[in-house]
N, C-alpha and C positions, 0 to 999 in steps of 0.2 A: 613322479608326479605329485606325491605328497609334499615334497620340498617346494615345488612350484605352486602348491595349493590349488591344483586343478580338481574339479569335482570327480566323483567316482565313475560316472557313466562315460565321461570323456577320457578318463584315464584308461578305462577298459578298451575304449576305441583305439587308443594309441598302442595298448598292449597287443591287441589283435593285429593291427596293421604292421607294427614293427617286429612282431614275433613271426609273422608269415613272410613270404618271399615275393620278389618281383620277377616275373618271367621275362619281362622286356629287358630289365637290367642284366639278367642272366644271358639273354640273347646277345646283348651288346658285348658282354664279356667274352662270349664264344668268338665273336668277330674279332675282338682285340687279340685273343690268343692265336687265332688262325693267321692274322696278319703278321704277328710276331714269330710265327713258326713254332709255337709251343704246343705240344701234344697234351692231351688230358684223357682220363678214363671215360669210356663210353657210358658207363653206368651213372655218371654224374647227372645225365639227363633224367634218369629215373628218380634221383633224389629230389629234383624239382617238384615232382608229383607228391612224393612222400612228405615233403616239408611244407606243403601248402595248407593243409587242414589242421594239423595238431595245435598250432598256435591259436587258431580261432576257438577250438574247443577248450583249451586251457584258460584262455582269457574269459570266456563265458562261464566256466566253472568257478573262476576267481570271483566273478561278479555275483554269482549265486551264493557263494560262501560269505562274501562281504555283506550282502543283503540279509542273509540269515542271522548275522550277528546283531542287526538292528532290531530284530523281532525277538519275542520270547522263545528261547530254544526248547526243543523237545529232547529230554535227556533219556539215555538208555543205560541201565545198569549192566547190560550184557557186555559192554566194553570195559576196558581198563580205565577206571575213573569215569568222569562224566563228560561225554563228548556229544556235541550237538548232532542230531540226526536229521537229515533232510531227505525226503522221499522223492524230490523232483529237482535235483541239481541241474540236470540238463534235460530239457524237454525234447520231444520227438521232432518238433519243427526246427529246432536249433541243429540237431544231428542231421536232419535231412538237408538243410541249407549248407552245412559245413562239408558234408560228404558228397552230396549230389547237386551242389550248385553248378551253374552253367560252366564257369571256367574250370572248376575242378573236374567236372564230368568230361569235358573235352580233353583235358590232360590225361586223365585215367583211360578214357576211351582210345585216345591216340596211342598210348603206351601199350594197351592190350592188342590193338590192331597191328602195331609194329612187331610185337612179340609173336603174334600168330602168323604173320606173313613173312617176316624176316627180310633179308636183303633183296629178295626177288621182287618186292614191291617198289623198290627205289626208283627204277626207270619210269614207273607210272606216276609217282608223286613228285618227281624231281622238277618238272617244268613249273609247277605251281608253288611248291613248298620250299624248294632249294634255290632255283634260279631267280625267283622273284622276291626272295626273302629280304635282301638288302633294300630294295625299292619300297616294299610294303612297310618295312621297319622305319624308314625315313618318314613316310607319310604318317605313320602312327605316332612317331615322336613329335612331329610338327603339331598334330592334333592334341597330344598330351601337353605340349608347351602352351597352347592356347588355353586349355582348361586350367593348367597350373597357374598361369598369369592371373586368371580370374579369382582363384582361391587364395593366392598369396596375400592379398589385401586383408582377408579375414584372419589369417594367421598373425599378421602384424598387430591386429587389435588386441591380441592376448599377450603382448609383450615380447621382449627380447629373449626371455628364458625359453620360450617354446622354440624360437629360431636356433638357439644354442643347442637345445636338445636334438633338433633335426639334423644338426651338423656333427655333433659329438657322438651320438648314438651309433651311426653307421661305422665310424672309425673304431669304436669300442667293440661292437659286436663282430665287425669284420675281422679285426685283429684276433679275437677269440676263435672265430671260424678258421682262420689261417693256422692258428696254433693246433686246433683239433685235427685239421686235415693233415698236418705234419705228423702228429702223434700216431694217427691210424695208418700212416705210410703211403699217402697219396703222392703222385708226381707233382712237379712244379705247377703244371696246368690245373691239376685236380685240387691242389691246395689253394690256388688262386680262386677257383670257382667256389670252393667251400667258403672262402672269405666273402665272396660276392653274395652268395646265398644268405649267409649269416648277417651281412651288413645291409641288405636291401630291405625295403618295406613294401608291403602289398598295397596296391591301389585299385585292384580289380576284384579278387576273390573275397578278401576280408571286408571291404566296404559293402559288398553285396550282402554278406552274412550279417553285418552290423545293422544294416538298414532294416532287416527283418527282426533281429533278436534284441537289439539295443536302439530303438528308434529315438530315445531321448538324447543320445550322443550326437554332437554337432558334426556333420560331415565336413564342414569348413575347417575344422581343427584337424581331425585324423586324416582326411583326404588331402586337405591343403598342405599339411606338413609333409606327408609321405610323397605326394606328387610334386608339390611346388618347391620343396627344399631338399629332401633326401635324394629323390630321384635324379635331378640334374647334378647334385653334388657327387653322386656315385659315378655318373657318366663322365664327368670332367676330371674329378680328383680320385674318387674311391677306387675304381677298377685299377688304374695304374699304381695306386698306393698299395693295394692288396697284393698286386703282382710283385712289387719291389720288396714288401715285407716277406712274402713267400720265398723270394730268392735269397734274402738275408738269413732267414731261418734255416733254409736248406743248405 
């Protein structure tokens, strides 16, 4: 973002959204693997929950560190050398929003409920959460398409560089995710899903946290880019590309 000369607050917004993951893109990847007959590790669903919040916390930590450099630092001789000391890098409100935000809380709650009840609860939730999944996903994607169309015009105002970032970043991060998945020994489906998680961008959890913690960041930039550019790119090109890269590596 420094190369593009984007300001700090909007850069942090993009760091949070592109560091986090997209649960809907992951769901589309699951459908893609099911239709291709490719199996994957069941614990990949738990990684969705684990990878949702850390990027938000890290990006806000980077913001606090960057802002502290602009002010007169408080030095401590207790450390090796002189290192700026900040007593409030991450405030309680940021932690609360990142860990107990609505989407994150639903994901963690669902994970704990599933862990506690096990497979015995599947017949109870199957009619709503499994049988209707594809239909609800289609309606949600149509709604996301309408929102993305409205945001895309705002992204274009900031130049072609942002559009290139929205297209290049998922391929770069997704390829790294595929590589990491292969190194840790995941199956073909698991490696593909790791690429999808690494290459996707959040437009639900991260924007909700940013709205509270970084209100100066323009939602039309980080939400418009993640939802209007990267999200459809991953659905059309990204998921099949990560799958083919995974097959080539393995």
